[in-house]
N, C-alpha and C positions, 0 to 999 in steps of 0.2 A: 587727414590723409585719406585718399580714396584709391583702393587697389582695383585692378582690372577684374579680379574675382574676389569674393569674400575670403579674407585670410585671417590669421590669428592677429590679435592685438593684445590688450591687457585690461584687467580690472582688479577688484579687491576681495577681501574677506574669504580666504580659503578656510574651509570648515574642518575643524579637528574631528578625528574619528570619534563618533558618539553623537550625543544630542546637540542640536542647534541651540545656541544661547544668544541672548540679546547682546552680550559682551562682544560677540564676534564681529559686530558691525565696526568695532574699533580696530579690528585686526589689520586694517589697511595701514595703520601707523607703523607696523613693523617693516613696511616696505619703503618708508621715507628715509632718505639718506641724511645722515648727520654731517654738518660742516660748521666750522667755527668762525666763519667770516661771511659778510654780505657783499656779494659781487655788485659793484655799482656801475662801472663803465669799462668798456674795452675799445681801443682803437686798433683795428686789424689792418695791416698793410701787406699787400701781396704783389709780387712782380716776378718776372723771368719765368713764366710758365713754359714748361718743356713737355711736349706731347710724347716724345720718344721715351723719355725717362720718367714720365708722370711725376714731375718734380716742380718746385717753385721756391722762391725765397719769401720769407715772411718776417714781420716784426709786429709784436703785440704789446701795447702799453695798457696796463691793467690798473684800475682803481678799485679798492675794496675797503670795507670798514670792519674792524675787529669786533667779534661777538663775545670774546672771552678775555679775561684778564691774562696778561702774560703771554699773549700770542707771539711766538718766536719764529714760526715758520708757516708757510702757506702751501697747501697741497693742491696742485692743479692736475686735471686730466690732460694728458698730452701724448699723442701717439708715439710709439717707440721709434718711428722713423723720422720724427722731427728732431733734427740735430741742432742743438743750441750752439750758435756761433759767438754770441756775447750776451751779457745780461747786466743790468744795473745792480743786481744783488746776486749773491752766491746761490747756485742751484745744484741739485743732485738728481740723477735719473734712477728710477726704479720701474722698469718695464714701461707701462702706459701711464705712469705717474711721474710728475715733475715736482720736486720739493724746492721751494724758494725760501731761503733763510733770511730773516730780517736782521738788520744791523743791531737793533735793540728791540726787546719785547714791546708789543703794543698793548695799550690799555683798552678796555671796552669802549667802543665808540671812536677810537682813533682811526684816521684815514691812512691807508698804506698805498704807495704807488711804486711800480717797477715796470721795466721794459725788457722784453726778451726778443732778440733777433735770432733767426734760425733758418736752416735750409730744410725744406720739407720734401719728403718723398711719400707718395701714397700708393697703396695697392688699389688700382683703379676700381671704383665701386665701393670703397670704404671711405666715406666722408666726401671725397671728390671723385667724380667719374670723368675720365679723359676719353674723348671719342675721336678717332680718326675715321675717315670715310670708308676705308677698305673697299673702295670701288662700288659701294652701295649707293643708289640714288637717294636724293632727299635726305641726306645725312651729313651735313657739313661738319668740319672739325669744330669741336666745342668742348667746354667743361661745364659740369653742373654739380652742385653740392646736394647732399641729402643728409640731414642731421638726425632725424628721428630714428631710433630712440636715443642713442648715445654715440653717434658717429662724427659729430663735429670736432671732437678733440683730436681726430686723426689729421686735421689740417690747421688747427690753431689751438694753443693751450688755453684752457678755460675750465669752468666748473660745469661738467656735462651731465646735469640732472635737472629735472624740471622745477624743483622746489626753490629756485633762486632766480630772480629776474634782474636784468640790467638794461642799460642803454648801450649803443655802440655806434662807432663809425667804421665803415668798411671802405678801404682805399685800394683800388685794383688798377694796376698798370697793365694794359693788354695790347696785343699786336695790332698792326694796321688792319682795318676792316672789321675789327671786333668791337662789340659793345659789352660792357659789364653792367649787369642788372643786380641790384641788391635791395635790402630793406630800407624803408623810410623815404626821405626826400633826397633828390639829387642836389648836392651842394655845388659841385663843379664837374666839368668835363674839359680837361686841358690837353691840347696836343703838345707832345714833347718835341723839343728841338734836337732829337737824336738821329735824324736822317732816316729813321725807319718807319715813321708814321705812327708810332705808339701814342696811346692816349691814357691819361690817368683819370679815372672816375672816382669821385668821393660821394659816398652815400651816408646819410646820417639817420639812424633810428633813435629818435629823441624821447620816446616813451618806452618804459620798461617792458620787456617780454623775455621769454625763456631762451636759453642759449641754443637749444636744439633747433630754433627757428631762424638762426642766423643763416643767410643764404647768399650764394654767389653763382651767377651764370655768366659765362664768357662764350660768346658765339657771334657769328655774323647776322645781326638782327636788324630789323626795321621796327619803328614804333608807330602804332596806329593810336591816335590820341582821342580820348573821350573824357567826360567829366560827370561827377555827381555833385550837384550844388557847385561848390567851388573846389572840390577835391579832384585832383587828376585821377583818371581811370585809364590806364594805358595797356595796350596789347602788343607784346613783343613777339614777332614771328620771323621766319626766314623771308627774305625778299620775295621768293617765288610764291609764298603763301599770303602775301599782303592783301590780295583781293578777296581772300577767303576769311580774313580776320574779322572785319566788321559784321558781316552777316551772322557769324557764330557768336561773337562776344557782345553784340549790341544789347543783349538782355541784361548785362551786368549792372548798369546804373539803376535800372528798375528793381533788380533783385536787392541791391544795396538799400534802396528806398523802402521796400517791403520789409526787409529784415530789421531796419532801423525802427520802423513803425511798430512791428509786432513786439519787439523786445523792449521798446521804449528807450533804447540806447542808440544814439546816432553813431554811425560808422566812426570808429575811434582813432583811425590812423591817418598819417599825412597824405597817403596816396594808396591806390590799389593797382598793382601791376599783375598781369597774367602773362607768363612767358612759356613758350612751347619749346621743348627740347627732344632730342632723339633718344630712343631706347629707354624711356622713363616708364615706371610701373603703373602710372595713372596720374595722380595729382598729389601735391604736398602743399600745405597751407602756410608756408613761410610768411611770417607776419608782414603784411602789406605787400607781399611779393610772391604770389602763388606760382609754383612750377607745375606745368602740365605736359602730358605727352603730345607729340606733334602730329596728331591725327585730326586735322581740320577737315570737316566734311565739305563736299562741293555743294553747289546750290540745289542740285536735283536730289541730294541725299536727305533733305529735311523731311520728305514724305515718309521716310523710315524712322523718324523720330530718333536722331542719333543720340546715343548715350552721352556723348560729350556735352551737349547742351541740356539734355534732360536731367542728368544726374551730376556729372563731374563738375561743371561750373558752379551750380548752386551749393554743392556739397563743400567744396573748398572755400567758397566765399563765406559760408556760415561759420567756418572755423575761425574767422577773424574775430568773432565774438566768443565762440565756444572752443577754447584751446589756446588762442593767442591772447585775448583780453582777460579771460579767466582760464587758468591752466590747471590741469590735474596736478595734485601735489606729488603724486608718484605714479608709476606705470600701472599700479594695481587699481587705479581709478580711471583708467583711460577711456572707459565707456562714456564718461562725462564729455570728453572731447568728441569721440566718434559717434556716440549715440545721438547727440544733439545735431551733429553735422549730417547724419543720415536722416534725421527727422525733418530738418528745416526745408529741404527741397520740396517735400510733399506739401508743406504749408505754403510755400511760394506758389506752387501750381494750383493749390486750392484757392488762393487769393485771386489768381489771374484767370483760371479756367473752370473753377467750380469743384463741387464735392466729388463728382465721379472721377475727375483726373487725380485728385488726392487719393481716393480709394484705389485707383489703378496703381499708383506709386506704391502704396502700402501693401497691396496684394503681392507685388513682386518681392517686397521685403519679407513678407510672410513665407513665401516659397523658399527664399534663401535661408531664412531662419530654420524652417523645418528640416531642410537638407543638412544643415550644420548640426542641429541638435540631434538628429538621428545618428550622426556619425560619432559625436562625443558631446555629452551633456555637461554644461558648466553654467555657473551663475554669471550675471553681468559683473558682479563684484567678486572677481577671483583673478589672482595674478595669472597672466597668460590666457585669459578667457578667449575662446574662439568665436564668440557670437556677439561681440559688442556693437557691431554695425547694425544688422537688421533687428536683433532683439532690443537694442537700445532705442531704435526708432519706434518699434511697436509698443514698448512699455511706456514711452513718453506719450504716444497716441492714446493708450489706455488711461494714463494719468489725466490727459486733457479731457477725455470724455467723462471721466469720473468727476473732475472738479468743475468742468464747464469752461468755456473759452476765456472769459474775463478773469476768473480766479487763477487759471493756469498761467496766463501771460503776466499777471501781476506777480506770481511766484517766480517766473523766469526773470522778470525785471529785478526783483529783490535779490535773487541769486547773483545776477551780473553786477549789480550796484555794490552789494556787500563785499564782493571779491574782485573788484575792478583792479586790473594790473597786478593781480595776486593769484594765489593758488586756492584750490578747493578739493574737498573729498566728497564721496557719495553722500555722507550724512549731512554735509553742508547744504545740499539741495533739499533734503528733507526739512532742515531747519528753515530754509527760505520759504517753503510751502507753509509751514506752521506760522511763521511770522507774517506772511502775506494774507493768509486765509483763516488763521486760528484753528486749523484742522491738523491734528496729529495723525500722520499717516504711517506711523511706526509699523503697522501690520502690512501695509502695502510694500514698504521697503523690505521688510523681512522676507516676504515670499517672492517678490519680483526682482530685487536687487541682490539680496544676500543668499538666496537659495536658487536652486536650478529647476529647470523643467517648466511645465505648464499644465493646466487641468486637461485631462482627457475625459470628456463627458460621454456617457451613454444615457440616452433619454428614451423613455417609453411613455405612451399616453393611453388614457382610457376616458371615453366620453360617456357621461350619464345624462341621457336626454330627460329623464324624469326630474333630476336635481338641477338640470341646466349647468352642469359643471364639466370642465375638462381637467383631469388630474394628470400631472406630469411627475414621473419619478426620475430624478436626476442623480446618477451615480458618477462619482469621480473615480476613475479606474487607473490613474497614473501610478506607476510603481517606482519606488526608490531602489533602483538596481545598481547604483554606482558602487564601485569598490575603492578602498583606500589605495592611494598611490604609494610609491616606495618610501615616501617621507611620513606616511601615516595620515595624510590629509584626505578628507573625503567630502564630497559635495552632496548635500541632501536635497531631495525633492519633497515639498510639502505633501503630506497625506491628503490634505483637503485645503484647497485655495478658498479664500474668502473674497467674494465679489458680489455686487448687486447684479441682477439679471432682469431683463424685460422679455416677456412672452407676448406675442401677438397672435391672436386666433382670428382667422378670417371666416366669415359666415355669409350666407346669402343676404342677410340684412345689415351687414356692417361688421367692422372689426371690434374685438374685445381685447383690451390690453391690461396685463397684470404685471406687477413688479414684485420681486422677492429678493431675499438675501441668501446666497449660498455660503455655507460654512462647514458642511459635514461631508463625509464620504457618500452619504445618501440623503438627499433632501426631497421633500414632496412639495410641489407647487399646485395649488388648486385655483383654477381660473373660474370665476363665478359669472353668472348671467350670460352663459353661452346658450342662448335659447334656440338656436338652429344648429344643425350638424356642421362641424368644421369643414371648410373648404381648403384651408391651409393652416399650418401651425409653424410659427417662426420662433425657435428658441434662440435667445440672445438677439432680439431685434436691434438693428443698427450695429451689430457686431462689436460690442464694447469689451469683449474678453478675448485675450489671446488664448487659443484653444485648439484642440482637435475634437471633432464632434461625430459621434455615431448615433444616428436617429433614423430608424427605419420607418418610412412613411409610404402611404399609397401613392402611386404614380400621379394620380389626379391632384393630390395636395401639392406635390413637387411642381407640377406643370403650372398651377396657379401661382405659386410663389415665384417661379422663374419669370412669369409675366408681370407680377406686381411689385416684387421686392426691389426697392431702389438701391440697396447696398450691394456692391460688387462682390465682396467676399461671400456673402450669403448666396448670391446668384451662382458663383463658381462652385460653391459647395453643392448646390442643387444640380448643376450640370454634371458634376462628378457622379452623383447618385444616379441620374438618368443615364449616363454613359455606361453604367454597369447593367443596363437592361436592354441589350441589343435586339431582343426578340419581342419587345413590347411596342406595339404600334403607337400607343399614346406617348411613350417616351420619345420615339422617333419624331412624331409630329411636334412635340414641344420643342425639341432641339432644332428641328427644321425651321420653325417659326422664329426662334431666337436667333438662328444663324442668318436669317434674311431680313429681320425687321426689328431687332432689339435696338433700343435708343442709344447704346454705347458700343463702340467698336470692339472693346475688349470682350464684352459678353458675346458678341457675334463670333469673334475669333475662337473663344473657348467652346462655343456650341459646335462650330465647324470641326474642331479637333475631336470632340466627342463623337461626332458622326462618323469619323474614320473607322470606328469599331463596329459600325452597323453594316448590315448587308448592302451590297451595291445598289440594289433596287430601291432601298429607302434613302441611301446616302447621296447618290449621284445627282438627283434633281436639285436638292437644296444647295449642294456644293457648286453645281454649274451656275445657279443663280447668284450665289455669293461671290463667284469669281468676278462679277461686275461691280463689287463693292467699291465705294470711293476710298476706303481705307486700305493702304498698302499692307498693314498688318493683317487684316482679314484675308486679303488675297493670298498673302504668303501662307497663312494657316490653311487655306483651301488647297493650295498646290501641295503642301506637305501631306494633307489628308488624302489627296488623290494618289500619292505614292503608296499609302497604306491600303487604300481600297483596291487598287490594281485594275488590270483589264485594259482593253484596247481604247475604250472611250476615255479612261483616266489618262492614259499615255498621250492621247491626242490633245486633251485639254492642257496637260502640263507643257507640251511642246508649243502650244499657242501662247501660253504665259511667257515662256522663254523668248519667244520671237517678238511679242508685242508689248509686254509690260515695261513701264519705265522705271520700276522700283528694283534696286539691286537686291533687296531682301526677297522679293517675289522670284526674281530670276535665280537667286541662290537656292531657294526651295525647289525650283523647277529642276535644277541640276540633280538633286537627290531623287526627286520623283521620277524623272526620266530614267535614271540608272536603275531604279527599282522596277519600273513597269516595262522597260524595253532592253532586256539584257543583250539581245542580239545586236542592237543598233547603238548601244551606249558609248562604245569606244571612241569613234570620231567626235561625238558630241562632247565627251569629257576632255578630249584634247583641245577642243575649241574653248571650253570653259576655263581650262588652265591658263589660257592666253588672254582672258577677258578681265580687264582691270575693273575694280570696284572699290568702294569705300571700305577701309580696313580689310581689303582682300576677301570680302565676304563671298564672292562667287568662286574665286579660286579655292578658298578653304572648303567650300561645299564639294567641289570636285575632288579634293584630296580625301575628304570623308567618304565620298561615294566610292572612290578607288579602294580605300582601305577596307570598307565594308564589303565590297564585292570580292576582294581577294584576287583581282585580275592581275596575275603576274606578268602578263604580256605588256603591262604599262610601266615596268620597272625603269626602263631607260628614259621614258617620257618624264617620269617623276624626278629622276636623277638630274635631268637637265635644269631643274629649278631649285636645286638644293641651296644655292647661294642667294636666292630671292625670297624664299618663303620658309618660315619656321616649321610649318607642317610637313614639308617635303621629306626631311630625314625620318620623321616619325612614320610617314607612310611607307618608306623603305623598310623600316623595322616591322611594320605590320605585315608587309608582303613577305619579308624574311620568315616571319612566324607562320606564314601559310606554306612555307617550303621552298621559297626562292633562294637558292644558293647565291645567285648573282646579286640579289638585293642585299643579302648579308655582307657580301664582299664589298659592294659599293659603300655601304654604311660604314664598315671598318675603315675603308680608304679615307672617308671624310675626317677621321680623327687626325689625319696629317694635312688637312687643308690649310693653306696659308692664311685663311681668314679666321680670326679668333672666334667670331660669332658662329661660323659654320661648325667649327670643332665643338663649341658648346652645345649647339643644337643636336649634333650627332651623339654626344655623350648623354644628353637628356633622353634621346630616343632609345639608347641602350638601357638606360635606367628605368624609364617609365612606360615604354611601349613594348619592347621586345621581352618575351618571356625569359626569366632568369636562366633556365636550363640551356637556352641558346645564347643569351647575352654573355654569361660568365665565361664559357670557353672561348667565345669569339674575342672578348677583350683580353683574355690571357694570351691568346695567339698573337694578337696585334701588339701587345705590350712591348715586345723587343724592338719593333720597328718604329716606335713613336719618336718623333724628332722635336717635339715642343715640350718644354718642362711643365708648363701649366697643364697640358693634357695628361702627361705621365703622372703627375701628382693627383689629378682628379681620378684617373683610372685606378691608381693604387688605392686611393681612399675608398672608392666604390667597391673594389674587390675585397678589401679588409672588412668593410661593413657587411658585405654578403657572407663572408666567412664567419664573422661573429654571429650573424643571424642564424647560420646553419649549425652553430655550436662547435665549429672546428677551431 
């Protein structure tokens, strides 16, 4: 699964209050669900979909094998709104549990079969999402499923936990003009002789996978066909998007090929489908049938490197190995699914475009990781861990650098082969490394998987010209500041991380490289044979350790490193240090040179951003030169920087970018920059930007941000005109209400009675997340009596109760 933003997922080994022990690596076992049968196969038949009542009719034939002697009943997960109409065995309902009573007790190994027919109703968004157009463009009527973590039992009775795998058939009868897409291979598509044009699609998933990966999409779709070797690779999109599908998805067969080669495991499923749907949260790796949000970029959007192709497609594809082929045993090990899926896109781009592009990808992961860790620190292996996506990718990258490419991929291959079509835990990966390489990385697992945090290094140096030595004192300053939660569980951060480190010392006569092992709160590294004064010192050459680094150095050293160091993380660290020296001409010169001539666009963009904090006399010349960069990302960074630098010249350059640049990202940056640099003339410009279409509404969203930031209450009505089109519009009304606009507050309250469900939801979000509580609470209380929709009343009541609880009332 790939979310639009980094969200919570799950992992293992919650740490009991007190000392960390090796036994805690086994704590993930407590999160594995017990059950006394092995689910073998289900045939799931669905028909009579009703969008108004969010209902359908279903029939599920189940085959399972008893795992204990005297098995006299089978417990299935089944949503309380699944009303059993008939069954071949007696059943009893207990909330979301359905008990099936066997006619006679089964012995260990006995096969049990039964069929249940039912009428299903779902709360849209729980298991199945029903979408009506509600007058919004590019949003046809459709249904899509979402099973992870345990939502599939809301639409068919099953065992809804990842530690059992089955095969299945999915049979869906859908209305005229609709296509049903599901897992596995298409067995048949038969037109019914019912006079209504209905079709019945039969899909067969003939290799076992987890039940949360059972998928169904019903929508008016066209198929764009591709292949990898002899395996079908299909892209299902709305007809209006058919011309956009191949340019976006054409990378898929090559990605399949690279992943197959890297892992040593050929793509294991009968087909690979990617289907786009409306209002999806990002992507979901349903086995052989990934579901994706319907944000297909246009041809001119590729200069902005759209997230969809850069991250979303390769992330979800990698789950076909990591998550679908080998599946976490329980949600406490979920990082095995998501960490690998977040890691693999970087490896694909490394294979295709080189090391810098992979470092670029990982740098973004690092920034996400730090933001999440600063908010709440948790291990990878902890139930409900908040950082399994970026931290998982970064820890796997560290492991690869530590082991080396060939041993790492041999270990991955061993992990996949040993647990093929089965489940795994965090320690199974450690065992695979041991089996493949002979190296016991118990210490690595303990500090990076089972504990939290990362090393926070403070480095100081001393050069002795007589002894020709450079001495580095390395302190680890991270603190274990976490507190036990309400259950008494506590996550620890190692007082000292153990890792090898490389130091590179530049001199006028060449570089000197030294390697050392870090293992204490304070280590001393002596680099010998440094016969000339250092011109640069790189701590952790090649950036092999996930870390935060404090290392005060002369500007001259930093300038040399910025020019010479090939590693992007190291470069960006240097740029951050130079950016803190706005009055240093040498720092300005180094950044100016990097902004206009560095060999990778991301370095140029970062240097541009740093120059935004320098005086205009130093910043404007390189910014103006960088505005001609061939990279849209660099030009966007320049325009954003111009908004911070300010002044008439910056305003003129920003307007030129708006007028002449072909990139939506650059033009979106220009919206904000013009609003910052020309307060008198920004209003007509922002009105124009609100009407300018762009990929993912990038330009319009920048206009909304600029309006909210400016607090211009004269634009309330202009914003309100777009409340049905853009998610940000109600939030901007809330921001303007917070600036004192009574009209904005009144219009926002009025949206709670809008006939469109989605608009009511956006308005409620704006009250909850954007408007200050001291304004939001009385406004919602005043509006409560006039609310006409039950869903909104319930949501408002729940929010008010939550706020009252928070305030202690």
